[in-house]
C-alpha positions as CSV (number, residue, x, y, z in Angstrom):
1,M,2.2,-13.1,32.6
2,P,-0.5,-10.9,33.6
3,R,-4.1,-12.5,33.8
4,S,-7.6,-11.1,32.4
5,V,-10.8,-10.9,34.4
6,F,-11.8,-14.1,33.2
7,G,-8.5,-15.5,34.9
8,R,-6.6,-16.1,31.5
9,P,-3.4,-15.3,30.7
10,V,-3.1,-11.9,28.9
11,A,-0.5,-11.3,26.1
12,P,1.6,-8.4,27.0
13,K,1.9,-5.5,24.6
14,A,4.8,-5.8,22.1
15,K,7.7,-3.9,23.3
16,W,8.0,-2.2,19.8
17,R,4.4,-1.3,19.7
18,R,4.8,0.5,23.0
19,R,7.9,2.4,21.7
20,Y,6.8,3.3,18.4
21,M,3.4,4.7,20.0
22,A,5.4,6.7,22.5
23,W,7.2,8.0,19.6
24,L,4.3,8.7,17.6
25,I,2.9,10.7,20.6
26,A,6.0,12.6,21.0
27,L,6.1,13.6,17.2
28,D,2.5,14.5,17.1
29,F,3.0,16.9,20.0
30,L,5.8,18.4,18.0
31,A,4.0,18.7,15.2
32,A,1.0,20.4,16.7
33,W,3.7,22.8,18.5
34,A,5.4,23.6,15.4
35,A,1.9,24.0,13.5
36,S,0.7,26.6,16.4
37,Q,4.2,28.4,16.4
38,T,4.0,28.9,12.6
39,V,0.4,30.2,12.6
40,V,1.3,32.7,15.5
41,R,4.4,34.3,13.8
42,V,2.2,34.6,10.6
43,F,-1.0,35.8,12.3
44,E,0.0,37.5,15.3
45,E,-0.6,41.1,14.2
46,A,-4.2,40.2,13.1
47,D,-5.0,38.7,16.7
48,A,-2.7,40.9,18.6
49,G,-5.4,41.4,21.2
50,F,-5.9,37.9,21.8
51,W,-2.3,37.4,22.3
52,D,-1.9,40.2,24.6
53,E,-4.1,38.6,27.1
54,R,-2.8,36.9,30.4
55,V,-4.0,33.8,32.3
56,L,-2.3,33.5,35.8
57,G,0.5,35.9,34.8
58,V,1.2,33.6,31.5
59,S,0.4,35.3,28.3
60,T,-2.6,33.6,26.2
61,F,0.0,33.1,23.4
62,A,2.0,31.0,25.6
63,L,-0.8,28.8,27.0
64,V,-2.7,28.3,23.6
65,A,0.4,27.7,21.3
66,N,2.7,25.6,23.8
67,V,0.1,23.8,25.8
68,V,-3.7,24.1,24.7
69,V,-3.3,23.2,21.0
70,P,-0.9,20.4,21.1
71,L,-2.8,18.3,24.2
72,M,-6.1,19.0,22.3
73,W,-4.6,17.5,18.9
74,L,-3.1,14.4,20.8
75,T,-6.6,13.9,22.7
76,I,-8.6,14.3,19.3
77,L,-6.3,11.9,17.6
78,A,-6.7,9.5,20.4
79,G,-9.9,9.6,20.1
80,A,-10.4,9.3,16.2
81,G,-8.2,6.0,16.7
82,A,-5.0,7.1,15.2
83,Y,-2.9,5.4,17.9
84,D,-5.2,2.2,17.3
85,R,-2.6,-0.9,17.3
86,R,-4.7,-2.0,13.9
87,A,-3.8,1.6,12.5
88,L,-0.2,1.8,13.2
89,G,2.0,1.7,10.4
90,R,-0.8,1.4,8.0
91,G,-0.7,4.2,5.5
92,T,-3.9,4.7,3.8
93,E,-5.8,4.0,7.4
94,E,-3.5,6.1,9.3
95,L,-4.2,9.0,7.1
96,K,-8.2,8.7,7.2
97,R,-7.9,8.7,10.9
98,V,-5.6,11.9,10.9
99,V,-7.8,13.5,8.6
100,R,-10.7,12.4,10.8
101,A,-9.1,14.0,13.6
102,N,-8.2,17.3,11.7
103,V,-12.1,17.6,10.9
104,A,-13.0,17.3,14.6
105,M,-10.1,19.6,15.5
106,A,-11.7,22.3,13.2
107,A,-14.9,21.7,14.9
108,A,-13.5,21.9,18.5
109,V,-11.6,25.1,17.7
110,S,-14.5,26.9,16.3
111,F,-16.7,26.0,18.9
112,L,-14.2,27.0,21.7
113,A,-13.7,30.5,19.8
114,L,-17.4,30.9,19.8
115,G,-17.9,29.7,23.4
116,F,-15.0,31.9,24.9
117,K,-16.3,34.8,22.5
118,K,-12.9,35.2,21.0
119,D,-12.8,36.8,17.4
120,L,-10.3,34.9,15.8
121,S,-9.9,35.6,12.2
122,R,-11.2,32.8,9.7
123,A,-7.6,33.0,8.1
124,T,-5.9,31.8,11.7
125,V,-8.3,28.9,12.3
126,A,-7.9,27.4,8.8
127,A,-4.2,28.0,8.8
128,I,-3.8,26.2,12.3
129,I,-6.0,23.3,10.8
130,I,-4.1,22.9,7.7
131,G,-0.9,23.3,9.7
132,L,-1.9,20.3,12.1
133,L,-2.5,18.4,9.2
134,V,0.5,19.0,7.1
135,Y,2.9,18.8,10.0
136,T,1.2,15.6,11.5
137,V,1.0,13.7,8.3
138,F,4.7,14.4,7.4
139,V,6.1,13.2,10.7
140,R,3.8,10.3,10.5
141,F,5.0,9.4,7.0
142,V,8.8,9.5,8.3
143,A,7.9,7.3,11.2
144,R,6.4,4.8,8.8
145,V,9.1,4.9,6.7
146,V,11.5,4.2,9.8
147,L,9.0,1.5,10.6
148,R,8.9,-0.4,7.3
149,R,13.0,-0.4,6.9
150,I,13.2,-1.8,10.5
151,R,10.7,-4.7,9.6
152,R,12.5,-5.2,6.2
153,S,15.8,-5.4,7.6
154,S,15.6,-7.4,10.8
155,Q,12.0,-8.6,10.8
156,R,11.6,-6.8,14.3
157,A,8.6,-4.4,15.0
158,S,5.9,-7.2,13.6
159,Q,2.9,-9.1,14.7
160,K,3.8,-12.7,15.1
161,V,1.2,-14.9,13.3
162,L,0.1,-18.3,13.5
163,L,-1.6,-19.2,10.6
164,V,-4.7,-21.8,11.0
165,G,-6.1,-23.7,8.0
166,R,-5.5,-26.2,5.1
167,L,-1.9,-26.2,4.3
168,S,-2.4,-24.7,0.7
169,D,-4.5,-21.9,2.3
170,A,-1.7,-21.0,5.0
171,L,1.0,-21.3,2.4
172,A,-0.8,-18.9,0.2
173,V,-1.3,-16.3,2.9
174,H,2.5,-16.9,4.2
175,E,3.6,-16.2,0.4
176,V,1.6,-12.9,0.5
177,V,2.6,-11.3,3.9
178,T,6.2,-12.5,3.3
179,R,6.8,-11.2,0.4
180,N,6.0,-7.5,1.8
181,A,7.7,-7.6,5.0
182,G,7.0,-4.0,5.5
183,A,3.3,-4.8,6.0
184,G,4.4,-5.8,9.7
185,L,3.1,-9.5,10.0
186,R,5.4,-12.4,10.2
187,P,4.1,-16.0,10.3
188,V,5.7,-18.2,12.9
189,A,4.0,-21.4,12.6
190,I,0.8,-23.0,10.8
191,H,-1.8,-25.2,12.5
192,L,-3.8,-27.5,10.3
193,P,-7.5,-28.4,11.2
194,R,-7.0,-32.0,10.7
195,F,-3.8,-34.5,10.7
196,P,-2.3,-35.3,7.2
197,Q,-3.6,-38.3,5.3
198,A,-1.2,-41.6,4.9
199,G,1.6,-40.7,2.8
200,E,0.7,-37.0,2.6
201,R,3.7,-34.9,2.9
202,V,3.8,-31.6,4.6
203,E,6.4,-29.1,3.7
204,A,6.5,-25.7,4.9
205,P,8.9,-22.7,5.7
206,V,7.8,-22.6,9.3
207,P,6.8,-25.3,11.7
208,V,3.2,-27.1,11.3
209,Y,1.4,-28.1,14.1
210,V,-2.0,-30.3,14.5
211,G,-4.4,-30.9,17.3
212,W,-3.2,-28.2,19.6
213,D,-5.7,-25.7,21.2
214,L,-4.9,-22.7,19.6
215,V,-4.9,-20.4,22.4
216,P,-2.1,-22.1,24.3
217,L,-0.3,-22.9,21.3
218,V,-0.2,-19.2,20.4
219,Q,1.0,-18.1,23.7
220,Q,3.8,-20.9,23.6
221,L,4.9,-19.6,20.6
222,G,5.3,-16.0,21.6
223,A,2.7,-14.8,18.7
224,D,0.1,-12.1,19.3
225,T,-2.1,-12.9,16.2
226,I,-4.2,-15.8,15.0
227,A,-5.1,-15.7,11.2
228,V,-7.9,-18.1,9.8
229,C,-6.9,-18.9,6.4
230,G,-9.6,-20.1,3.8
231,P,-13.1,-20.9,4.0
232,A,-12.6,-24.6,5.1
233,S,-10.2,-23.7,8.1
234,L,-12.6,-23.7,11.1
235,E,-16.6,-24.3,11.2
236,S,-18.8,-21.3,11.9
237,Y,-19.1,-22.5,15.6
238,E,-15.5,-23.3,16.0
239,L,-14.5,-19.7,14.7
240,R,-17.3,-18.2,17.5
241,K,-15.8,-20.2,20.1
242,L,-12.2,-19.1,19.2
243,A,-13.2,-15.6,19.5
244,W,-14.8,-16.2,22.5
245,Q,-11.2,-17.9,24.1
246,L,-9.3,-14.6,23.1
247,E,-11.5,-12.5,25.1
248,G,-9.3,-10.6,27.4
249,T,-6.2,-12.2,26.3
250,G,-5.0,-9.4,24.3
251,L,-4.3,-11.7,21.0
252,D,-5.8,-10.4,17.7
253,L,-8.1,-12.6,15.4
254,V,-7.6,-12.2,11.7
255,V,-9.9,-14.0,9.2
256,V,-8.8,-14.1,5.7
257,P,-12.2,-14.1,3.6
258,Q,-13.3,-16.6,0.9
259,V,-13.8,-13.7,-1.3
260,T,-9.9,-13.0,-2.2
261,D,-8.6,-10.1,-4.4
262,I,-11.5,-7.7,-3.5
263,T,-10.8,-4.7,-1.2
264,G,-11.8,-1.2,-0.3
265,P,-15.1,0.4,-0.8
266,R,-16.8,-2.8,-2.7
267,I,-17.1,-4.7,0.6
268,H,-19.3,-3.8,3.3
269,V,-20.4,-5.9,6.4
270,R,-24.2,-5.7,6.4
271,P,-25.5,-7.7,9.9
272,I,-29.0,-9.0,9.7
273,E,-30.5,-10.7,13.2
274,G,-26.8,-11.3,14.3
275,L,-25.7,-12.7,11.0
276,P,-22.9,-10.5,9.3
277,L,-23.0,-10.7,5.7
278,L,-20.3,-9.6,3.5
279,N,-21.9,-7.5,0.8
280,V,-19.5,-7.4,-2.3
281,E,-20.5,-4.7,-5.0
282,E,-19.9,-5.2,-8.9
283,P,-16.6,-3.6,-10.0
284,T,-17.3,-0.2,-11.7
285,I,-15.1,0.4,-14.7
286,S,-17.0,3.6,-16.0
287,G,-18.9,6.7,-15.0
288,L,-17.2,10.2,-13.5
289,S,-14.0,8.4,-12.1
290,L,-13.1,6.8,-15.2
291,L,-13.3,10.1,-17.0
292,A,-11.2,11.9,-14.3
293,K,-8.6,9.3,-14.6
294,S,-8.4,9.7,-18.5
295,V,-8.1,13.7,-17.7
296,M,-5.3,13.3,-15.0
297,D,-3.7,10.7,-17.0
298,R,-3.5,13.1,-20.4
299,L,-2.7,16.3,-18.7
300,S,0.1,14.5,-16.4
301,A,1.6,12.9,-19.6
302,L,1.7,16.1,-21.2
303,A,3.4,17.9,-18.2
304,G,5.7,14.9,-18.1
305,L,6.7,15.2,-21.7
306,I,7.7,18.9,-21.3
307,L,9.5,18.8,-17.8
308,L,11.4,15.4,-18.7
309,S,12.4,16.5,-22.3
310,P,15.9,17.6,-21.6
311,L,16.2,13.9,-20.2
312,L,14.3,12.2,-23.0
313,I,16.9,14.2,-25.2
314,G,20.0,13.0,-23.2
315,I,19.0,9.4,-23.3
316,A,18.3,9.4,-27.0
317,V,22.0,10.9,-27.6
318,A,23.4,8.2,-25.3
319,I,21.7,5.4,-27.1
320,K,22.5,6.9,-30.9
321,M,26.4,7.3,-29.5
322,T,26.7,4.0,-28.2
323,D,24.9,1.6,-30.6
324,P,24.0,2.0,-34.2
325,G,20.4,1.8,-35.1
326,P,17.1,3.6,-34.2
327,V,16.5,5.3,-31.0
328,M,13.0,4.2,-30.6
329,F,11.7,0.7,-30.5
330,R,7.9,0.3,-31.6
331,Q,6.3,-3.1,-31.0
332,S,2.5,-3.9,-31.4
333,R,0.8,-4.5,-28.1
334,I,-2.7,-5.5,-27.1
335,G,-4.7,-2.7,-25.4
336,H,-8.1,-1.8,-24.2
337,Q,-11.1,-4.0,-25.3
338,G,-8.4,-6.0,-27.4
339,K,-7.2,-3.3,-29.8
340,A,-3.8,-3.4,-30.9
341,F,-1.4,-0.5,-31.1
342,K,2.3,0.5,-31.1
343,V,4.1,1.2,-28.0
344,W,6.8,3.6,-27.8
345,K,9.9,2.7,-25.8
346,F,13.7,3.5,-26.1
347,R,15.6,0.7,-27.6
348,T,17.5,-1.5,-24.9
349,M,18.4,-4.6,-27.5
350,Y,20.4,-4.8,-30.5
351,T,18.8,-4.2,-33.7
352,D,18.8,-8.0,-34.4
353,A,16.9,-8.9,-31.2
354,E,13.8,-10.4,-33.0
355,Q,15.7,-12.8,-35.3
356,R,17.5,-14.1,-31.9
357,L,14.5,-14.5,-30.0
358,E,13.6,-18.1,-31.3
359,A,16.9,-19.5,-30.3
360,L,16.7,-18.1,-26.6
361,R,13.2,-19.8,-26.0
362,D,14.5,-22.8,-24.2
363,R,16.4,-20.2,-21.9
364,N,12.7,-18.3,-20.8
365,E,12.9,-18.0,-16.8
366,S,9.3,-17.0,-16.8
367,D,6.2,-18.7,-18.0
368,G,2.7,-17.9,-19.3
369,L,2.6,-14.8,-21.5
370,L,6.2,-13.6,-20.5
371,F,9.6,-14.2,-21.8
372,K,12.2,-13.1,-19.2
373,I,15.8,-14.0,-19.4
374,K,18.3,-12.4,-16.6
375,N,21.6,-11.3,-18.4
376,D,19.8,-11.3,-21.8
377,P,22.3,-11.3,-24.3
378,R,20.3,-9.2,-26.4
379,V,20.2,-6.3,-24.3
380,T,22.7,-3.6,-24.9
381,P,25.2,-2.3,-22.3
382,I,23.2,1.1,-22.1
383,G,20.2,-0.9,-22.3
384,R,20.6,-2.6,-18.9
385,H,20.8,0.6,-17.2
386,L,17.7,2.0,-18.9
387,R,15.8,-1.2,-18.0
388,A,17.1,-1.1,-14.3
389,L,15.7,2.5,-13.7
390,S,12.6,1.8,-16.2
391,L,14.0,4.9,-18.1
392,D,13.1,3.0,-21.2
393,E,9.5,3.3,-20.6
394,L,9.3,7.0,-20.3
395,P,8.3,7.7,-24.3
396,Q,5.2,5.6,-23.6
397,L,4.1,9.0,-22.0
398,I,3.2,9.5,-25.7
399,N,0.8,6.6,-25.8
400,V,-0.6,7.9,-22.6
401,L,-1.1,11.3,-24.2
402,V,-3.2,10.1,-26.9
403,G,-5.4,7.9,-25.2
404,Q,-3.6,4.3,-26.1
405,M,-2.3,3.8,-22.3
406,S,-2.8,5.1,-18.9
407,L,-0.2,6.1,-16.2
408,V,-1.4,2.9,-14.1
409,G,-2.9,-0.4,-15.3
410,P,-1.9,-3.7,-16.4
411,R,1.1,-3.8,-18.6
412,P,0.5,-4.2,-22.3
413,L,2.0,-7.5,-23.5
414,P,3.7,-8.3,-27.1
415,T,1.0,-11.3,-27.6
416,E,-2.1,-11.6,-30.1
417,D,-5.8,-11.0,-28.8
418,D,-6.2,-14.5,-29.1
419,D,-3.8,-15.1,-26.2
420,Y,-6.2,-13.7,-23.6
421,R,-8.7,-16.2,-22.7
422,G,-10.9,-16.9,-19.7
423,D,-9.9,-14.7,-16.8
424,V,-6.7,-13.2,-18.1
425,R,-9.0,-11.4,-20.6
426,R,-10.3,-9.3,-17.7
427,R,-7.1,-7.2,-18.1
428,L,-8.3,-5.8,-21.2
429,L,-11.4,-4.0,-19.5
430,V,-9.0,-1.1,-18.7
431,R,-6.2,0.7,-20.7
432,P,-2.9,-0.8,-20.1
433,G,-0.5,1.4,-17.8
434,I,3.1,2.5,-17.8
435,T,3.1,1.0,-14.1
436,G,0.8,-1.0,-12.3
437,L,0.6,-3.6,-9.2
438,W,2.7,-6.1,-11.2
439,Q,5.5,-3.8,-11.3
440,I,5.7,-2.8,-7.4
441,S,5.0,-6.1,-6.4
442,G,8.0,-8.0,-7.7
443,R,8.2,-7.2,-11.6
444,S,10.0,-9.7,-13.3
445,D,10.5,-11.6,-10.3
446,L,6.8,-12.5,-10.3
447,T,5.2,-15.7,-12.1
448,W,2.6,-15.1,-14.8
449,E,0.2,-16.4,-12.2
450,D,1.1,-14.0,-9.7
451,A,1.1,-11.4,-12.5
452,V,-2.4,-12.3,-13.7
453,R,-3.6,-12.2,-9.9
454,L,-2.1,-8.8,-9.4
455,D,-3.7,-7.3,-12.7
456,L,-7.1,-8.6,-12.3
457,H,-7.0,-7.4,-8.5
458,Y,-6.2,-3.9,-9.9
459,V,-9.2,-4.3,-12.6
460,D,-11.7,-5.2,-9.7
461,N,-10.5,-2.5,-7.3
462,W,-9.2,0.7,-9.1
463,S,-9.7,4.1,-8.1
464,L,-7.7,7.4,-8.5
465,V,-6.7,7.1,-4.9
466,Y,-5.3,3.7,-5.5
467,D,-3.7,5.2,-8.8
468,L,-1.7,7.7,-6.7
469,G,-0.6,5.0,-4.1
470,I,0.7,2.7,-6.9
471,L,2.6,5.7,-8.7
472,W,4.2,6.6,-5.0
473,R,5.4,3.2,-4.7
474,T,6.6,2.9,-8.1
475,V,9.1,5.4,-7.6
476,R,10.6,3.6,-4.5
477,V,10.7,0.1,-6.5
478,V,12.6,1.8,-9.5
479,L,15.0,3.6,-7.4
480,A,15.5,0.2,-5.5
481,R,16.0,-1.6,-8.7
482,R,14.1,-4.5,-7.5
483,G,12.8,-7.3,-10.1
484,A,14.4,-5.5,-13.0
485,Y,16.1,-7.1,-15.9
């Protein structure tokens, strides 16, 4: 094993990461080449004088389009951190770095055109910049989809993580990262900060270690990341010492903060005299962003009802032909600020479903305020297909259009306002949604505690970009039919 300048063994870079980075570089080069070729074909007449010049017998067109633009793009991407291992496979972070590189590329092209006194049209410069962004985002999206499928199917191409901390904290992190295999973190062991007390049982899905030096242990396990879980895992001086020990080893150190379920722009690190302070801003659930969300919801709902009207009519006809009774099912739900409203849904159960509910209470497979049964005998045959694809929820676009619901938010539940007590009541600070974090993270397979945690996370961290990401992931979850019954 190679050694660092400090004489310590250096963790070899994961083979999957080297291969993935090589593929990214090749794809980015092809994206830049395709973008420049596209622009040249469109604007070659406008900039004919520029393309006709020759350098060392080679046309400027061939030199710029095939060599200069792709190499410049790769260099700027690298400078913007687009090949940083911490951004590989991470959608939002990767996109931010590509956009940052795109802005830098625009400045570089403009500066070079000015420096070499080339009278390029503004349309040409704008087109090459937009083309680079579109092509690169597309190829990176494809690469990320392939990477996530590999991770989910074989658990390869993932960081192997040693979890350090109390068993409860480590198991909580283990549950979260294993639930989303596409994130690329695979726990391989747990290290406890102290030996268990007499009679204390230690059960975990991975091997548990106590009393080891962390760096030799993680190298023996073949891991490449140490995750410190929870506030009581290591004292501050121990964490600092661990960071020193990892210097030059190539191992990553991840600290799971005590402030959980708060992410994004609400968290800032503010150093004061060498002391890093984690500044957590209060959640914002009002203002222009909320107004924009409301406008986007209603316009999208109106467009959706118009575009999906043939599908809605077809579903209604199918329900009417296969089972007697009404096509629609309306039920009272608790919405924004505790106000009750009637939710619209396609009927997926027999007409006597409410009367049969009490007889099925003892078969409830969920907890909390939820009532769920796999293979519920009250569901009609066509209703099972509608539920699997969430097509029964489409009429809720009417609720969105009239302002009772949102496209994204906590799901409205068939309960009374008095049932929302304590922290759970924070769900009512925003409008309920057709989809949300709950739906894309497991749907009916989640416990009530997990569902509440995800809903509160959304309330505390929502943004328009977050909503768009949830809507995109909803499509994949629905098509995969995960956790729907």
